[in-house]
C-alpha positions as CSV (number, residue, x, y, z in Angstrom):
1,X,34.9,59.1,-48.9
2,X,37.9,60.7,-47.0
3,X,39.9,58.3,-44.9
4,X,40.0,59.4,-41.3
5,X,42.3,57.9,-38.7
6,X,40.6,56.4,-35.6
7,X,42.2,58.9,-33.2
8,X,41.0,61.8,-35.3
9,X,37.5,60.3,-35.5
10,X,37.4,59.7,-31.7
11,X,38.6,63.2,-31.0
12,X,36.0,64.9,-33.2
13,X,33.2,62.7,-31.8
14,X,34.3,63.6,-28.3
15,X,34.0,67.3,-29.1
16,X,30.6,66.6,-30.7
17,X,29.4,64.8,-27.6
18,X,30.4,67.8,-25.4
19,X,28.5,70.1,-27.7
20,X,25.4,67.9,-27.6
21,X,25.7,67.8,-23.8
22,X,25.8,71.6,-23.7
23,X,22.9,71.9,-26.1
24,X,20.8,69.7,-23.9
25,X,21.1,72.1,-20.9
26,X,17.7,73.6,-20.1
27,X,19.1,77.1,-20.1
28,X,19.3,76.9,-23.9
29,X,15.5,76.8,-24.1
30,X,15.3,79.8,-21.7
31,X,17.6,81.7,-24.0
32,X,15.7,80.8,-27.1
33,X,12.4,82.1,-25.6
34,X,14.2,85.4,-24.7
35,X,15.4,85.8,-28.3
36,X,12.0,85.0,-29.8
37,X,10.3,87.6,-27.5
38,X,13.1,90.1,-28.1
39,X,12.9,89.9,-31.9
40,X,9.1,90.3,-31.6
41,X,9.8,93.7,-29.8
42,X,8.5,92.3,-26.5
43,X,10.0,93.2,-23.2
44,X,13.1,91.2,-22.1
45,X,16.3,92.0,-20.4
46,X,18.8,93.5,-22.9
47,X,20.4,90.5,-24.6
48,X,24.2,90.0,-24.7
49,X,26.3,88.3,-27.4
50,X,30.1,88.0,-27.1
51,X,31.7,87.4,-30.6
52,X,35.5,87.5,-30.4
53,X,35.8,87.4,-34.2
54,X,39.5,88.0,-35.0
55,X,40.5,87.4,-31.5
56,X,39.5,83.8,-31.7
57,X,43.0,83.1,-32.8
58,X,44.2,84.2,-29.4
59,X,41.5,82.2,-27.5
60,X,42.1,79.0,-29.5
61,X,45.5,79.4,-31.1
62,X,46.2,77.6,-34.3
63,X,49.0,75.5,-32.8
64,X,46.4,74.0,-30.4
65,X,44.4,72.5,-33.3
66,X,45.1,68.8,-33.7
67,X,43.7,68.1,-37.1
68,X,45.5,68.9,-40.4
69,X,42.9,68.2,-43.1
70,X,41.2,71.6,-43.8
71,X,37.6,70.3,-43.6
72,X,38.2,68.4,-40.4
73,X,40.2,71.3,-39.0
74,X,37.2,73.6,-39.7
75,X,34.9,71.2,-37.8
76,X,37.3,71.0,-34.9
77,X,37.5,74.8,-34.7
78,X,33.7,75.2,-34.9
79,X,33.0,72.7,-32.2
80,X,35.7,74.1,-29.9
81,X,34.4,77.6,-30.3
82,X,31.0,76.5,-29.1
83,X,32.5,74.7,-26.1
84,X,34.7,77.7,-25.3
85,X,31.8,80.1,-25.5
86,X,29.7,78.0,-23.1
87,X,32.5,77.5,-20.6
88,X,33.8,81.1,-20.6
89,X,31.3,83.8,-21.8
90,X,28.0,83.0,-20.1
91,X,26.3,85.4,-22.6
92,X,22.8,84.9,-24.1
93,X,23.8,83.0,-27.3
94,X,22.2,79.6,-27.8
95,X,24.4,76.6,-28.1
96,X,22.5,74.0,-30.2
97,X,23.3,70.5,-31.5
98,X,23.2,71.4,-35.2
99,X,26.2,71.0,-37.5
100,X,25.8,72.9,-40.7
101,X,27.6,71.5,-43.7
102,X,28.0,74.0,-46.6
103,X,27.8,73.0,-50.2
104,X,30.9,72.7,-52.3
105,X,30.4,75.7,-54.4
106,X,32.0,78.7,-56.3
107,X,30.2,81.8,-55.3
108,X,31.1,85.4,-56.0
109,X,29.0,87.2,-53.4
110,X,31.9,87.4,-51.0
111,X,33.0,90.8,-49.7
112,X,35.9,91.0,-52.2
113,X,34.7,90.3,-55.8
114,X,38.1,88.9,-56.9
115,X,37.0,86.2,-59.3
116,X,36.3,87.8,-62.7
117,X,34.7,84.7,-64.1
118,X,32.1,84.0,-61.4
119,X,32.1,87.4,-59.9
120,X,31.3,90.8,-61.4
121,X,33.4,90.4,-64.5
122,X,36.6,92.2,-63.5
123,X,39.4,91.0,-61.2
124,X,40.3,93.0,-58.0
125,X,44.0,92.4,-57.5
126,X,45.2,92.6,-53.9
127,X,48.6,93.0,-52.3
128,X,48.6,91.8,-48.7
129,X,50.9,92.8,-45.9
130,X,53.4,90.2,-44.8
131,X,52.3,90.9,-41.2
132,X,50.0,88.3,-39.8
133,X,46.4,89.6,-40.1
134,X,47.9,92.8,-41.7
135,X,46.2,95.2,-44.1
136,X,46.1,95.1,-47.9
137,X,45.9,97.4,-50.8
138,X,44.1,96.7,-54.0
139,X,44.0,97.8,-57.6
140,X,40.4,98.8,-58.5
141,X,39.7,97.6,-62.0
142,X,37.0,100.1,-63.0
143,X,39.1,102.9,-64.4
144,X,36.8,104.6,-66.9
145,X,33.1,104.6,-68.0
146,X,33.6,102.0,-70.6
147,X,34.8,99.5,-68.0
148,X,31.2,99.3,-66.7
149,X,30.4,97.4,-69.9
150,X,32.8,94.6,-68.8
151,X,30.8,93.9,-65.7
152,X,28.3,91.0,-65.5
153,X,26.1,89.6,-62.8
154,X,27.6,87.2,-60.3
155,X,26.7,83.5,-60.3
156,X,26.9,80.5,-58.0
157,X,28.0,77.0,-59.2
158,X,27.4,74.0,-57.0
159,X,29.4,70.8,-57.2
160,X,26.6,68.3,-56.4
161,X,28.8,65.3,-56.1
162,X,31.4,66.9,-53.8
163,X,28.6,68.5,-51.7
164,X,26.9,65.2,-51.2
165,X,30.2,63.5,-50.2
166,X,30.9,66.3,-47.7
167,X,27.4,65.8,-46.2
168,X,27.7,62.0,-46.1
169,X,31.1,62.3,-44.3
170,X,29.6,64.7,-41.7
171,X,26.6,62.4,-41.2
172,X,28.8,59.3,-40.8
173,X,31.1,61.2,-38.3
174,X,28.5,63.0,-36.3
175,X,25.0,61.9,-37.3
176,X,24.3,59.9,-34.2
177,X,25.4,62.8,-32.0
178,X,24.5,66.0,-33.7
179,X,21.8,67.1,-36.2
180,X,23.7,67.4,-39.5
181,X,22.1,69.7,-42.1
182,X,23.4,71.0,-45.4
183,X,23.1,74.7,-45.4
184,X,25.2,77.4,-47.1
185,X,25.2,81.1,-46.3
186,X,25.8,82.6,-49.7
187,X,26.3,86.2,-48.5
188,X,27.1,88.2,-45.4
189,X,25.9,91.6,-46.7
190,X,23.8,92.4,-49.7
191,X,24.9,96.0,-49.6
192,X,26.0,97.8,-52.7
193,X,29.0,99.9,-51.7
194,X,30.9,96.9,-50.3
195,X,31.2,95.8,-53.9
196,X,31.5,99.2,-55.6
197,X,34.4,100.3,-53.4
198,X,36.4,97.2,-54.3
199,X,35.7,97.7,-58.1
200,X,36.2,101.4,-58.2
201,X,38.3,102.4,-55.2
202,X,37.3,103.8,-51.9
203,X,38.4,107.4,-52.4
204,X,37.3,107.4,-56.0
205,X,33.7,106.5,-55.2
206,X,33.5,109.6,-52.9
207,X,34.7,111.8,-55.7
208,X,32.5,110.2,-58.3
209,X,29.3,111.1,-56.3
210,X,30.2,114.7,-56.9
211,X,32.0,114.6,-60.2
212,X,30.3,111.7,-62.0
213,X,26.9,111.3,-60.4
214,X,25.2,109.8,-63.5
215,X,28.0,107.3,-63.9
216,X,27.8,106.4,-60.2
217,X,24.0,105.9,-60.5
218,X,24.5,103.6,-63.4
219,X,27.1,101.6,-61.5
220,X,25.3,101.2,-58.2
221,X,22.0,100.3,-60.0
222,X,23.9,97.6,-61.9
223,X,25.2,96.1,-58.6
224,X,21.8,96.3,-57.0
225,X,20.3,94.5,-60.0
226,X,23.1,92.0,-59.8
227,X,22.2,91.3,-56.2
228,X,18.6,90.7,-57.2
229,X,19.7,88.4,-60.1
230,X,21.8,86.4,-57.7
231,X,18.9,86.0,-55.2
232,X,16.6,84.9,-58.0
233,X,19.1,82.3,-59.0
234,X,19.5,80.9,-55.5
235,X,15.7,80.7,-55.2
236,X,15.3,79.0,-58.5
237,X,18.0,76.4,-57.7
238,X,16.4,75.7,-54.2
239,X,19.7,76.7,-52.5
240,X,18.3,79.2,-49.9
241,X,17.8,78.1,-46.3
242,X,15.6,79.6,-43.5
243,X,17.4,81.8,-41.0
244,X,14.6,82.3,-38.5
245,X,16.2,80.2,-35.7
246,X,19.6,80.0,-34.2
247,X,21.2,81.6,-37.2
248,X,23.5,84.6,-37.4
249,X,21.8,87.5,-39.0
250,X,22.9,91.1,-39.8
251,X,26.1,92.3,-38.1
252,X,26.0,90.5,-34.8
253,X,22.5,89.1,-34.0
254,X,20.3,86.0,-34.3
255,X,17.2,85.3,-36.3
256,X,14.8,83.6,-33.8
257,X,11.3,84.6,-34.9
258,X,7.8,83.2,-35.4
259,X,7.1,85.8,-38.1
260,X,9.1,83.8,-40.7
261,X,8.7,82.0,-43.0
262,X,6.0,84.0,-44.8
263,X,2.6,82.9,-45.8
264,X,2.6,80.5,-48.7
265,X,5.9,78.9,-47.7
266,X,6.4,75.4,-49.0
267,X,8.9,73.2,-46.9
268,X,12.0,72.6,-48.9
269,X,11.6,75.6,-51.1
270,X,12.8,78.8,-49.3
271,X,12.1,82.2,-50.8
272,X,13.7,85.4,-49.8
273,X,10.5,86.6,-48.2
274,X,10.9,83.7,-45.8
275,X,14.2,85.0,-44.6
276,X,16.0,87.9,-42.8
277,X,17.9,90.2,-45.2
278,X,20.8,92.6,-44.5
279,X,22.6,95.6,-46.0
280,X,25.0,98.1,-44.7
281,X,27.1,101.1,-46.0
282,X,30.3,101.2,-44.1
283,X,32.3,102.4,-47.1
284,X,30.3,105.7,-47.3
285,X,30.3,106.6,-43.7
286,X,31.6,110.1,-44.5
287,X,28.9,111.1,-47.0
288,X,25.9,113.2,-46.2
289,X,22.6,111.5,-45.3
290,X,21.1,112.8,-48.6
291,X,24.0,111.3,-50.6
292,X,23.8,108.0,-48.7
293,X,20.2,107.7,-49.7
294,X,20.7,108.8,-53.3
295,X,23.6,106.5,-54.1
296,X,22.9,103.5,-51.8
297,X,19.8,103.2,-49.7
298,X,17.3,103.9,-52.5
299,X,18.8,101.1,-54.5
300,X,18.9,98.8,-51.5
301,X,15.3,99.4,-50.6
302,X,14.1,96.8,-53.2
303,X,16.5,94.3,-51.7
304,X,14.9,94.9,-48.3
305,X,11.5,94.7,-49.8
306,X,11.9,91.1,-50.9
307,X,12.9,89.8,-47.5
308,X,10.5,89.1,-44.6
309,X,12.5,91.0,-42.0
310,X,15.6,93.0,-42.3
311,X,18.6,94.4,-40.5
312,X,20.6,97.5,-41.5
313,X,24.1,98.7,-40.6
314,X,27.4,97.6,-39.2
315,X,30.3,99.8,-38.0
316,X,29.1,103.0,-39.7
317,X,27.6,105.7,-37.4
318,X,24.0,106.3,-38.4
319,X,23.0,109.0,-36.1
320,X,22.5,111.6,-38.9
321,X,20.9,109.0,-41.2
322,X,18.2,107.3,-39.2
323,X,15.5,109.2,-41.1
324,X,16.5,107.6,-44.3
325,X,17.4,104.2,-42.8
326,X,13.8,103.9,-41.5
327,X,12.5,104.1,-45.0
328,X,13.8,100.6,-45.7
329,X,11.0,98.0,-45.9
330,X,10.6,95.4,-43.3
331,X,13.3,96.9,-41.1
332,X,13.4,95.3,-37.6
333,X,17.1,95.7,-36.4
334,X,19.4,98.6,-36.7
335,X,23.1,98.8,-35.8
336,X,24.2,101.3,-33.2
337,X,28.0,101.3,-33.7
338,X,30.6,102.5,-31.2
339,X,30.8,105.8,-33.2
340,X,27.1,106.5,-33.2
341,X,25.5,109.0,-30.9
342,X,23.6,106.6,-28.5
343,X,21.0,109.2,-27.4
344,X,20.1,110.1,-31.0
345,X,19.8,106.4,-31.8
346,X,17.5,105.8,-28.8
347,X,15.2,108.7,-29.8
348,X,15.1,107.5,-33.4
349,X,14.5,103.7,-32.7
350,X,12.3,103.9,-29.6
351,X,10.7,100.5,-29.1
352,X,9.8,100.2,-32.8
353,X,13.1,98.7,-33.9
354,X,15.7,96.7,-32.1
355,X,18.6,98.8,-30.9
356,X,21.6,96.7,-31.8
357,X,24.4,98.3,-29.8
358,X,28.1,97.5,-30.5
359,X,30.2,98.4,-27.5
360,X,33.6,99.7,-28.3
361,X,36.0,96.8,-29.0
362,X,39.1,98.9,-28.1
363,X,38.3,98.2,-24.4
364,X,39.4,94.6,-25.0
365,X,42.5,95.6,-26.9
366,X,44.0,98.1,-24.5
367,X,47.3,97.7,-22.6
368,X,45.2,97.0,-19.5
369,X,41.5,95.9,-19.3
370,X,39.6,98.4,-17.1
371,X,36.4,96.9,-15.8
372,X,35.8,100.0,-13.7
373,X,35.5,101.9,-16.9
374,X,33.6,99.3,-18.9
375,X,30.8,99.0,-16.2
376,X,29.7,102.6,-16.2
377,X,30.0,102.8,-20.0
378,X,27.6,99.9,-20.3
379,X,25.3,101.2,-17.5
380,X,25.2,104.7,-19.1
381,X,24.2,103.2,-22.5
382,X,21.4,101.1,-21.0
383,X,20.1,104.2,-19.3
384,X,20.3,106.2,-22.5
385,X,18.4,103.4,-24.3
386,X,15.9,102.9,-21.6
387,X,12.5,102.1,-23.2
388,X,14.3,100.7,-26.4
389,X,14.5,97.0,-27.3
390,X,18.3,96.6,-26.7
391,X,20.8,93.9,-27.6
392,X,24.5,94.3,-27.4
393,X,27.1,92.5,-29.5
394,X,30.7,92.7,-28.5
395,X,32.4,92.2,-31.9
396,X,35.1,93.5,-34.2
397,X,37.5,92.5,-31.4
398,X,40.5,91.6,-33.5
399,X,42.7,91.3,-30.5
400,X,42.4,91.0,-26.7
401,X,46.1,91.8,-26.2
402,X,46.6,88.1,-25.7
403,X,44.5,88.0,-22.5
404,X,41.5,85.8,-23.2
405,X,40.1,86.4,-19.7
406,X,39.1,89.9,-20.8
407,X,36.1,88.4,-22.7
408,X,35.0,86.5,-19.6
409,X,35.2,89.6,-17.5
410,X,33.5,91.9,-20.0
411,X,30.6,89.5,-20.4
412,X,30.2,89.0,-16.7
413,X,29.9,92.8,-16.3
414,X,27.5,93.1,-19.2
415,X,25.2,90.4,-17.8
416,X,25.2,92.0,-14.4
417,X,24.4,95.4,-15.9
418,X,21.7,94.1,-18.3
419,X,20.0,92.2,-15.4
420,X,20.2,95.4,-13.3
421,X,18.5,97.3,-16.1
422,X,15.8,94.7,-16.4
423,X,15.1,94.7,-12.7
424,X,14.7,98.5,-12.7
425,X,12.2,98.1,-15.5
């Protein structure tokens, strides 16, 4: 087991004690009840989640982290993020006393399928900018039709011994303070185009839909089948975990629900039908609704079918595509991005789906934060979506222009406006 210096141990345990103290606050139960009701499509106030994402590096700068070992540093950051969220945001997220410890594994379901051995069979070579958090370009490896024959389904390989050692270290460090559980999220999105764009090239997949439709159908079906194969493998190995509680689901929400796990669930053996699932299609934002269905959604529908509840969408505007999106099985939550027509979304989703609104992140990144602009923007959206089941997730905020207080102020305004909307009924 890793040797940890006493001052490092004491520091981590002090952070854990603070998290446990926050988790014991009665408001956490109040928030849980709101999320359970909300996800069941019952009336609540619109719920607010502040997720700084890339801007966390400005809220908790790297130079303020005290631990050097990568694993301990990850735990330090995770605990500090919870404490910071509680002390600053005052949103509706639940702070609990669970510490999740991922398996030590090699998985190829990440956004960028770069590992040709464990991934899809071909390597995606990337060239990154030298600028911190800069962009990258990549060389798409699928150049011609015959390259499809080089693809294979992705796999996951667990290192049981290293996984157990990691779990035992966490239990020894935190087990008397926090609830330590071994749990791995093996994917973010199960969408198809997130993979195909990396393998084929973003511009090229657009051309292929017109110039090589049969080839494109073959490719996206292979990826969809690969997704299903991977899920089958996780089920068979007993590696899936329930996400029906305080678990991040979709593109900025939480999984609290009494509708999962499904009938027939056996504790200790999670099936996909016991879980939330998620797909999106950001890479093909610019294609027509009909092509979006033809080359993505119809192949993702079977993926949705195998999950108990599902979420669709991220940053892509769906206002022209809701008719097709609503064909997805077990759909409960739908993303309403900053570029989506909010009124069309409200008309399409009504109170039958959860209206997952993403306020514009640029408001946090501007030269000056303008609360007098943000307030009517939020108020207008809540009026447009009146009668819908609304949640809002402030995310994709990759900078706050080095002014962390902007998140505090934005969340305060959002909470005042959502309460105002709830009081109006």
